[in-house]
C-alpha positions as CSV (number, residue, x, y, z in Angstrom):
1,M,0.0,0.0,0.0
2,A,1.3,3.4,-1.0
3,D,0.3,7.0,0.0
4,G,2.2,9.0,-2.5
5,S,5.5,9.2,-0.5
6,R,5.7,5.9,1.4
7,V,5.2,2.2,0.7
8,I,4.0,-0.1,3.3
9,V,4.4,-3.9,3.1
10,W,3.9,-6.8,5.5
11,H,6.4,-9.6,5.3
12,G,4.8,-12.0,7.8
13,S,7.1,-13.0,10.7
14,A,9.7,-10.5,9.5
15,G,7.3,-7.7,10.4
16,V,5.7,-4.5,8.6
17,F,8.1,-2.3,6.8
18,C,7.9,1.2,5.4
19,Y,10.0,2.4,2.6
20,D,10.3,5.8,0.6
21,F,9.9,5.8,-3.2
22,D,13.7,5.5,-3.5
23,G,13.6,2.1,-1.5
24,A,15.2,3.3,1.6
25,E,13.8,1.8,4.7
26,L,12.0,4.3,7.0
27,W,10.9,2.1,9.8
28,R,10.1,-1.5,10.5
29,T,7.7,-3.0,13.3
30,D,8.1,-6.7,14.6
31,L,4.7,-8.0,15.3
32,G,6.0,-11.4,16.5
33,P,6.0,-14.8,14.5
34,M,3.3,-15.6,12.0
35,R,3.0,-19.3,11.6
36,H,0.5,-21.2,9.4
37,D,1.0,-23.9,6.8
38,W,-0.7,-21.9,4.2
39,G,1.0,-18.6,5.0
40,Y,-0.5,-15.0,5.2
41,G,-2.4,-13.1,2.7
42,S,-3.9,-9.9,4.1
43,S,-2.6,-6.6,2.9
44,P,-2.1,-3.4,5.1
45,I,-4.4,-0.5,4.4
46,L,-3.9,3.1,5.2
47,H,-6.5,5.4,7.1
48,Q,-6.0,8.9,8.6
49,G,-2.4,8.3,9.6
50,K,-2.7,4.8,10.4
51,V,-1.6,1.5,9.0
52,L,-4.4,-1.1,9.6
53,L,-3.6,-4.8,9.3
54,N,-5.4,-8.1,9.9
55,F,-2.6,-10.2,11.4
56,G,-3.2,-13.9,10.9
57,P,-4.0,-16.7,10.4
58,G,-2.7,-18.8,13.1
59,S,-3.1,-19.0,16.9
60,R,-2.2,-15.2,17.3
61,T,-4.9,-13.4,15.3
62,F,-5.5,-9.6,15.8
63,L,-6.5,-6.4,14.1
64,A,-3.8,-3.8,14.5
65,A,-3.3,0.0,14.0
66,L,0.3,1.3,13.6
67,D,1.4,4.9,13.4
68,L,2.1,5.7,9.6
69,K,5.2,8.0,10.5
70,S,6.9,5.9,13.2
71,G,5.5,2.4,13.0
72,G,4.5,2.6,16.6
73,M,1.6,0.4,17.8
74,L,-1.5,2.4,18.4
75,W,-3.8,-0.3,19.3
76,K,-4.5,-4.1,18.9
77,H,-7.9,-5.9,18.9
78,E,-7.5,-9.6,19.7
79,E,-9.7,-12.2,18.0
80,P,-10.1,-16.0,18.5
81,G,-7.2,-17.6,16.5
82,G,-6.8,-20.9,14.7
83,L,-4.4,-23.7,14.5
84,D,-0.9,-23.2,13.2
85,T,-0.8,-26.4,11.2
86,T,-3.2,-28.2,8.8
87,D,-3.2,-31.6,10.7
88,Q,-6.6,-30.7,12.4
89,R,-9.4,-28.4,11.7
90,M,-8.3,-25.4,9.4
91,V,-9.1,-22.1,10.9
92,G,-8.0,-18.6,9.6
93,S,-8.5,-15.4,7.9
94,W,-6.5,-14.0,5.0
95,S,-9.1,-11.2,4.6
96,T,-7.9,-7.5,4.1
97,P,-10.0,-5.1,6.2
98,I,-11.8,-2.2,4.6
99,V,-13.0,1.3,6.0
100,I,-16.7,2.0,5.9
101,Q,-19.1,4.7,7.0
102,V,-22.0,4.0,9.4
103,E,-24.2,7.0,10.3
104,G,-21.4,9.3,9.3
105,K,-18.6,7.7,11.3
106,D,-15.7,5.7,10.2
107,Q,-15.5,2.0,11.1
108,I,-13.0,-0.9,10.1
109,L,-14.9,-3.8,8.7
110,C,-12.9,-7.2,8.5
111,S,-13.8,-10.8,7.9
112,M,-12.6,-13.1,10.6
113,P,-12.9,-17.0,10.6
114,T,-16.3,-17.2,11.9
115,R,-17.7,-13.6,11.9
116,V,-17.5,-10.2,10.5
117,I,-16.3,-7.5,12.9
118,A,-16.5,-3.7,12.9
119,C,-14.0,-1.7,15.0
120,D,-13.5,1.9,16.0
121,P,-10.4,3.1,13.9
122,E,-9.4,5.6,16.8
123,S,-9.4,3.0,19.7
124,G,-9.8,-0.5,18.2
125,E,-13.0,-1.0,20.3
126,L,-15.1,-3.9,18.8
127,L,-18.4,-2.1,17.9
128,W,-20.4,-4.8,16.5
129,F,-20.2,-8.3,14.7
130,C,-22.3,-10.6,12.6
131,G,-21.7,-14.3,12.8
132,G,-22.4,-16.9,10.1
133,L,-19.0,-17.7,8.5
134,A,-18.3,-20.9,10.3
135,S,-18.9,-24.1,8.4
136,E,-19.1,-27.8,9.3
137,K,-15.5,-28.8,8.3
138,V,-13.4,-25.6,8.4
139,D,-13.7,-21.8,9.4
140,M,-11.6,-20.0,6.7
141,V,-12.0,-16.6,5.0
142,D,-10.0,-15.2,2.1
143,A,-11.8,-12.4,0.5
144,S,-12.6,-8.9,1.8
145,P,-16.1,-8.0,2.8
146,L,-18.1,-5.8,0.3
147,V,-20.4,-3.0,1.0
148,S,-23.3,-1.4,-0.9
149,D,-26.1,1.0,0.1
150,G,-25.9,0.1,3.9
151,I,-25.5,-3.6,3.3
152,G,-22.4,-5.8,3.8
153,V,-21.6,-9.1,2.1
154,A,-18.9,-11.5,3.4
155,F,-17.6,-14.7,1.9
156,T,-15.8,-17.8,3.3
157,G,-13.0,-19.5,1.5
158,W,-14.1,-23.2,1.4
159,I,-16.1,-25.1,-1.1
160,N,-19.8,-24.7,-0.4
161,G,-19.0,-22.5,2.5
162,P,-21.5,-19.8,3.7
163,T,-21.9,-16.3,2.3
164,I,-23.8,-13.7,4.4
165,G,-25.6,-10.5,3.8
166,F,-26.2,-8.1,6.6
167,K,-27.2,-4.5,7.5
168,L,-24.3,-2.3,8.6
169,G,-24.2,-0.9,12.2
170,G,-25.8,-1.9,15.5
171,S,-24.1,-2.7,18.7
172,G,-22.6,-6.0,20.0
173,D,-23.8,-9.3,18.5
174,V,-26.1,-8.4,15.5
175,T,-26.5,-11.8,13.9
176,A,-30.1,-12.2,14.9
177,T,-31.2,-8.6,14.3
178,R,-29.3,-7.4,11.2
179,R,-28.2,-10.5,9.1
180,L,-30.3,-10.5,6.0
181,W,-29.4,-13.9,4.4
182,L,-27.0,-16.9,4.6
183,E,-26.4,-19.0,1.5
184,K,-23.8,-21.6,0.6
185,Q,-21.9,-20.8,-2.5
186,P,-18.8,-21.9,-4.3
187,Q,-15.4,-21.3,-3.0
188,R,-14.1,-17.7,-2.9
189,I,-10.4,-16.5,-2.8
190,G,-10.1,-13.2,-4.5
191,S,-12.4,-10.3,-3.5
192,G,-15.2,-9.1,-5.7
193,V,-16.6,-5.6,-6.8
194,V,-19.7,-3.7,-6.0
195,C,-21.1,-2.2,-9.2
196,R,-24.4,-0.2,-10.0
197,G,-25.9,0.0,-6.4
198,P,-27.1,-3.2,-4.9
199,V,-25.7,-5.6,-7.4
200,L,-22.5,-7.4,-6.5
201,H,-20.1,-8.9,-9.1
202,R,-17.4,-11.2,-8.1
203,Q,-15.0,-13.9,-9.4
204,R,-14.8,-17.3,-8.0
205,R,-12.0,-19.9,-7.8
206,T,-13.7,-22.3,-10.3
207,G,-13.1,-19.9,-13.2
208,T,-16.5,-18.3,-13.4
209,A,-18.0,-14.8,-12.7
210,Q,-21.2,-14.4,-10.8
211,C,-23.6,-11.5,-10.3
212,V,-25.5,-11.5,-6.9
213,E,-28.1,-9.3,-5.5
214,C,-26.6,-7.8,-2.1
215,R,-29.9,-7.4,-0.3
216,T,-31.3,-10.9,-0.9
217,G,-28.3,-13.1,-2.0
218,K,-30.2,-14.1,-5.2
219,V,-27.9,-15.2,-8.0
220,L,-28.7,-13.1,-11.1
221,W,-26.4,-15.1,-13.4
222,T,-23.3,-17.1,-13.5
223,E,-20.9,-17.2,-16.6
224,R,-17.7,-19.3,-17.1
225,L,-14.6,-17.5,-17.9
226,E,-12.3,-19.4,-20.4
227,G,-9.1,-18.1,-18.7
228,G,-9.6,-20.6,-16.0
229,E,-9.5,-20.4,-12.2
230,S,-8.1,-17.3,-10.4
231,W,-6.8,-16.6,-6.9
232,G,-6.5,-12.7,-7.6
233,S,-9.3,-10.2,-7.0
234,L,-11.6,-8.7,-9.6
235,V,-11.0,-5.0,-10.6
236,L,-13.3,-2.4,-12.2
237,A,-11.9,0.4,-14.0
238,A,-13.3,2.7,-16.7
239,G,-16.5,0.6,-16.8
240,R,-14.5,-2.7,-17.5
241,F,-13.8,-5.6,-15.3
242,Y,-10.3,-7.2,-15.2
243,V,-9.2,-10.6,-13.6
244,T,-6.1,-12.6,-14.2
245,S,-6.1,-16.3,-14.0
246,R,-3.5,-18.6,-12.5
247,R,-2.6,-19.5,-16.2
248,G,-1.7,-15.9,-16.7
249,I,-4.7,-14.9,-18.9
250,T,-6.3,-11.5,-18.3
251,T,-10.0,-11.5,-19.0
252,V,-11.5,-8.1,-19.8
253,F,-15.5,-7.9,-19.7
254,R,-18.4,-5.7,-19.2
255,A,-21.2,-6.8,-17.0
256,D,-24.6,-5.5,-15.7
257,P,-27.4,-7.3,-13.7
258,E,-28.7,-9.0,-17.0
259,K,-25.4,-10.3,-18.6
260,L,-21.6,-10.5,-19.1
261,E,-19.9,-9.6,-22.3
262,V,-16.3,-10.7,-22.7
263,L,-14.3,-8.0,-24.5
264,A,-10.7,-9.4,-24.6
265,M,-8.5,-12.2,-23.2
266,N,-4.8,-11.6,-23.2
267,D,-2.3,-14.5,-22.4
268,L,0.9,-13.5,-20.5
269,G,2.3,-17.0,-21.1
270,E,3.2,-17.6,-17.5
271,P,1.5,-18.1,-14.2
272,S,0.2,-15.4,-12.0
273,H,-1.7,-15.4,-8.5
274,A,-1.9,-11.7,-8.4
275,T,-4.5,-9.0,-8.8
276,P,-4.2,-6.3,-11.6
277,A,-3.4,-2.9,-10.2
278,I,-4.7,0.3,-11.9
279,S,-2.9,3.7,-11.4
280,D,-3.0,6.9,-13.6
281,G,-4.4,5.1,-16.6
282,Q,-1.9,2.1,-16.5
283,I,-2.6,-1.4,-15.7
284,F,0.2,-3.3,-13.7
285,L,0.2,-7.1,-14.0
286,R,2.6,-9.4,-12.0
287,T,3.3,-12.9,-12.9
288,D,5.7,-15.4,-11.3
289,G,8.5,-14.1,-13.3
290,H,7.8,-10.5,-14.5
291,L,5.9,-7.2,-13.8
292,Y,4.2,-5.7,-16.8
293,G,3.0,-2.1,-17.2
294,I,0.3,-1.6,-19.8
295,A,-1.0,1.8,-21.1
296,E,-2.1,3.7,-24.2
297,E,0.4,5.7,-26.1
């Protein structure tokens, strides 16, 4: 994550690092060991002078805020953790938090292994939570939650795991009072995109795109993308969706609540697990071996 003068990265057990644009290290913060057979995947985000991070998965799981200038710990919200190894029940969250507004006030929303939590960005206090992400075999979350018109949608990261829709806000446990729906849906790894009000577009691991109504959970359509499965997230820019598959094929398409229209498929010829990044009219694509920058002349 970058703010125009600094770049913030999390290197797991090595800690959180801040660099300037010349690559010089400005600070580092050691958050302790991060142990899990499947590694880590959450990204740090920036908000009003703070670096926000979902530290996990593993037995040590917490949402933390660091000072952007110094890297000092501002607060930490502990969450129930999971096992460090895969020899028993798999528990963990690889989800990146997002900042939302509820009644004009900022809140941090993050999907944890069994529930979605909302915390105060100033103090880290848990404001409310909505349950429903636990499943029979595993408690795993990969994607970030999505928000549209006062409604949140959160996904689990296991085959036929639950997806939930809920009204934002409240206090304490809002599962019974504000959860709108719970549906079992295909496995989600990359995050989706909200487009055109209450309609949610997202890409799933099996190589298909799906359009879901946020308020009801109703699936409006499902279309297979020929590029294959993707672990990266879906990106929306200039009215077009972009997703890069594990085979290195970037599919570009338009979509609305009625249909999907594929515009282009571009094969980089090498594997990729990354999400396309958009900046100043340029598209950046990372593969296992290269970084590509694409722009109009």
